[in-house]
C-alpha positions as semicolon CSV with decimal commas, in nm:
position;residue;x (nm);y (nm);z (nm)
1;M;13,469;-2,550;9,250
2;T;13,586;-2,692;8,918
3;D;13,946;-2,738;9,030
4;I;13,909;-2,816;9,400
5;F;13,999;-3,181;9,354
6;N;14,342;-3,085;9,223
7;N;14,423;-2,985;9,580
8;P;14,492;-3,291;9,800
9;F;14,386;-3,106;10,116
10;I;14,050;-3,017;9,964
11;L;14,006;-3,367;9,825
12;R;14,065;-3,526;10,164
13;G;13,827;-3,278;10,325
14;F;13,555;-3,357;10,072
15;I;13,593;-3,734;10,117
16;S;13,582;-3,705;10,496
17;S;13,271;-3,484;10,477
18;L;13,094;-3,752;10,270
19;V;13,190;-4,027;10,515
20;L;13,069;-3,831;10,817
21;A;12,747;-3,745;10,632
22;I;12,667;-4,115;10,606
23;L;12,810;-4,236;10,935
24;A;12,678;-3,979;11,182
25;P;12,305;-3,988;11,092
26;S;12,306;-4,367;11,057
27;I;12,392;-4,402;11,424
28;G;12,225;-4,082;11,539
29;I;11,875;-4,192;11,446
30;F;11,891;-4,479;11,696
31;L;12,027;-4,247;11,966
32;L;11,749;-4,000;11,891
33;A;11,482;-4,269;11,917
34;R;11,624;-4,382;12,252
35;R;11,653;-4,022;12,379
36;Y;12,021;-4,088;12,426
37;T;12,165;-3,817;12,204
38;V;12,391;-3,653;12,463
39;I;12,609;-3,963;12,456
40;A;12,785;-3,839;12,142
41;D;12,904;-3,525;12,323
42;A;13,001;-3,724;12,634
43;L;13,207;-3,967;12,426
44;A;13,366;-3,678;12,236
45;H;13,487;-3,531;12,565
46;F;13,635;-3,863;12,671
47;T;13,804;-3,886;12,334
48;L;13,982;-3,565;12,437
49;V;14,101;-3,752;12,746
50;G;14,247;-4,013;12,513
51;V;14,414;-3,739;12,308
52;A;14,570;-3,594;12,623
53;I;14,697;-3,933;12,742
54;A;14,841;-4,012;12,399
55;Q;15,024;-3,680;12,374
56;I;15,159;-3,694;12,729
57;L;15,287;-4,052;12,693
58;H;15,383;-4,010;12,326
59;W;15,157;-4,295;12,224
60;P;14,966;-4,307;11,891
61;T;14,655;-4,090;11,922
62;P;14,450;-4,291;11,664
63;V;14,488;-4,594;11,894
64;V;14,457;-4,438;12,240
65;A;14,169;-4,196;12,174
66;P;13,924;-4,460;12,042
67;L;14,028;-4,699;12,320
68;V;13,949;-4,441;12,589
69;A;13,617;-4,364;12,416
70;V;13,526;-4,732;12,417
71;I;13,614;-4,767;12,787
72;A;13,403;-4,459;12,864
73;A;13,115;-4,604;12,659
74;L;13,126;-4,925;12,860
75;G;13,127;-4,723;13,181
76;M;12,827;-4,517;13,071
77;E;12,629;-4,824;12,984
78;R;12,720;-4,990;13,314
79;V;12,597;-4,686;13,508
80;R;12,280;-4,666;13,299
81;L;12,198;-5,032;13,353
82;S;12,258;-5,000;13,727
83;K;11,967;-4,751;13,734
84;K;12,134;-4,562;14,016
85;L;12,128;-4,260;13,787
86;F;11,873;-4,184;13,518
87;G;12,006;-4,199;13,161
88;D;12,035;-3,824;13,107
89;A;12,192;-3,768;13,450
90;A;12,450;-4,039;13,389
91;L;12,541;-3,886;13,054
92;A;12,568;-3,538;13,206
93;V;12,808;-3,673;13,468
94;F;13,027;-3,838;13,206
95;L;13,008;-3,535;12,974
96;T;13,131;-3,286;13,234
97;G;13,364;-3,538;13,395
98;G;13,532;-3,619;13,065
99;L;13,593;-3,255;12,982
100;A;13,718;-3,182;13,334
101;L;13,959;-3,476;13,324
102;A;14,091;-3,373;12,982
103;L;14,154;-3,017;13,103
104;I;14,325;-3,139;13,420
105;L;14,553;-3,369;13,222
106;S;14,634;-3,082;12,990
107;A;14,711;-2,842;13,276
108;S;14,920;-3,089;13,472
109;S;15,134;-3,187;13,175
110;G;15,269;-2,840;13,095
111;S;15,129;-2,562;12,882
112;S;15,269;-2,676;12,550
113;Q;15,255;-3,054;12,568
114;V;14,883;-3,109;12,499
115;N;14,708;-2,927;12,215
116;F;14,333;-2,973;12,196
117;N;14,257;-2,711;11,931
118;A;14,259;-2,950;11,636
119;Y;14,033;-3,192;11,823
120;L;13,796;-2,937;11,978
121;F;13,703;-2,767;11,653
122;G;13,829;-3,007;11,387
123;S;13,946;-2,915;11,041
124;L;13,839;-3,074;10,716
125;A;14,138;-2,918;10,544
126;S;14,390;-3,084;10,777
127;V;14,243;-3,435;10,775
128;S;14,508;-3,690;10,678
129;W;14,465;-4,006;10,476
130;N;14,512;-4,206;10,796
131;D;14,223;-4,013;10,951
132;I;14,009;-4,091;10,646
133;Y;14,099;-4,460;10,660
134;L;13,994;-4,463;11,026
135;M;13,665;-4,292;10,941
136;I;13,597;-4,534;10,657
137;A;13,673;-4,832;10,881
138;A;13,433;-4,699;11,145
139;C;13,172;-4,637;10,875
140;V;13,201;-4,986;10,726
141;L;13,191;-5,148;11,069
142;S;12,892;-4,942;11,183
143;L;12,689;-4,980;10,864
144;G;12,763;-5,351;10,853
145;L;12,639;-5,403;11,208
146;I;12,337;-5,178;11,153
147;T;12,245;-5,372;10,839
148;V;12,274;-5,710;11,010
149;L;12,115;-5,606;11,340
150;Y;11,865;-5,351;11,208
151;P;11,547;-5,534;11,322
152;Y;11,693;-5,574;11,671
153;F;11,820;-5,216;11,693
154;F;11,481;-5,094;11,575
155;L;11,293;-5,288;11,843
156;L;11,548;-5,183;12,104
157;S;11,503;-4,817;12,010
158;L;11,126;-4,851;12,002
159;D;11,089;-5,002;12,349
160;E;11,347;-5,182;12,562
161;D;11,081;-5,367;12,759
162;L;10,917;-5,487;12,438
163;A;11,255;-5,598;12,304
164;R;11,322;-5,788;12,625
165;A;10,978;-5,951;12,610
166;A;11,054;-6,057;12,253
167;G;11,355;-6,251;12,380
168;L;11,626;-6,011;12,266
169;H;11,945;-5,970;12,466
170;V;11,890;-5,601;12,539
171;T;12,215;-5,552;12,729
172;A;12,429;-5,696;12,450
173;L;12,249;-5,496;12,182
174;S;12,285;-5,175;12,384
175;L;12,656;-5,241;12,423
176;V;12,701;-5,296;12,050
177;L;12,518;-4,972;11,971
178;I;12,714;-4,768;12,223
179;L;13,045;-4,918;12,107
180;I;12,987;-4,830;11,742
181;T;12,887;-4,483;11,860
182;A;13,219;-4,456;12,042
183;S;13,414;-4,569;11,736
184;A;13,226;-4,322;11,515
185;V;13,271;-4,026;11,748
186;S;13,642;-4,089;11,802
187;S;13,701;-4,117;11,427
188;L;13,506;-3,802;11,338
189;I;13,645;-3,544;11,580
190;T;13,952;-3,475;11,367
191;A;13,719;-3,362;11,089
192;V;13,446;-3,171;11,276
193;G;13,571;-3,142;11,633
194;A;13,449;-3,265;11,970
195;L;13,221;-2,963;12,008
196;L;13,029;-3,027;11,686
197;V;13,022;-3,403;11,629
198;G;12,712;-3,448;11,844
199;G;12,519;-3,204;11,627
200;L;12,590;-3,403;11,313
201;M;12,453;-3,715;11,481
202;V;12,135;-3,545;11,602
203;I;12,032;-3,269;11,362
204;P;11,984;-3,462;11,032
205;P;11,773;-3,736;11,203
206;S;11,574;-3,465;11,384
207;A;11,502;-3,294;11,053
208;A;11,403;-3,622;10,888
209;A;11,176;-3,714;11,180
210;Q;10,955;-3,411;11,109
211;F;10,807;-3,582;10,803
212;G;10,640;-3,865;10,994
213;L;10,780;-4,144;10,778
214;S;10,854;-4,502;10,877
215;F;11,169;-4,560;11,078
216;K;11,363;-4,703;10,785
217;R;11,259;-4,421;10,551
218;T;11,351;-4,170;10,819
219;L;11,693;-4,334;10,836
220;Y;11,741;-4,296;10,461
221;L;11,616;-3,936;10,471
222;S;11,858;-3,864;10,757
223;I;12,148;-3,981;10,544
224;L;12,020;-3,774;10,250
225;F;12,000;-3,465;10,472
226;G;12,349;-3,544;10,599
227;L;12,482;-3,560;10,244
228;I;12,307;-3,237;10,145
229;S;12,445;-3,064;10,454
230;S;12,797;-3,195;10,397
231;I;12,816;-3,115;10,027
232;G;12,643;-2,778;10,062
233;G;12,836;-2,684;10,374
234;F;13,165;-2,796;10,224
235;A;13,105;-2,591;9,908
236;L;13,008;-2,284;10,110
237;A;13,308;-2,323;10,341
238;Y;13,543;-2,358;10,044
239;T;13,392;-2,058;9,863
240;L;13,382;-1,821;10,162
241;N;13,687;-1,958;10,348
242;L;13,481;-2,065;10,649
243;P;13,540;-2,348;10,901
244;G;13,420;-2,666;10,731
245;G;13,269;-2,850;11,027
246;A;13,085;-2,547;11,160
247;T;12,946;-2,464;10,815
248;I;12,818;-2,819;10,768
249;V;12,645;-2,808;11,107
250;L;12,493;-2,468;11,022
251;F;12,372;-2,606;10,688
252;S;12,207;-2,898;10,867
253;L;12,039;-2,654;11,107
254;I;11,893;-2,471;10,810
255;L;11,751;-2,801;10,683
256;L;11,602;-2,862;11,029
257;V;11,429;-2,522;11,026
258;I;11,296;-2,589;10,676
259;S;11,166;-2,927;10,791
260;F;10,989;-2,760;11,082
261;L;10,827;-2,505;10,851
262;L;10,717;-2,765;10,597
263;N;10,550;-2,972;10,867
264;R;10,425;-2,702;11,102
265;N;10,058;-2,798;11,049
266;D;10,106;-3,171;11,106
């Protein structure tokens, strides 16, 4: 790997893998604590709806796809707060509904007008600088809000009723968290794909949670596991000519299994 950075495609792929390694676990740990992890997959499917709309209308995909994801996020939170459907049921409805709508838009527009392949599976090698700038913007925004609102997000993730009793505006905090999740998911699917982005948000925090550390230390360990998975998976993908996103997810799964084994007697 001594000369990989002489290749601009490889360089962009490596940078994007580092950004997603930091961004995905930083948000995923709060989703994991709230048992709300399926939302990443649901939002990824609605991002595909945005991709379809953008391609059909010839509008800019980097604008339309995040916008549709944000609208879907607001809808999910509205349904969840209405308590007419339990959280996991509401997410399942949006997850399947988003994918169905994306496929219908694709089928009704003509066989060649909408191409989901790049967004379903992603490709680190084909990530553009504009994609990276979007990922970095989402990362800076998310980390900035997490840093400022960390005590409130922590209490919200620990217990919504306790957060409400403490005088926090639970609805507003939930909206902020779900909106940064939407921005992160929509920015990451070009690199790892809609089918895999949820795994990168869930698996590193799940591995870190096995060690029984404090919430903040678990957050830091999640990011470390994300970086190890991204760097190791990227190197393996480059060496063996494997799909980058899938290899990173597989690497993170290996870390999860190791974490289970190291803590099996706890």
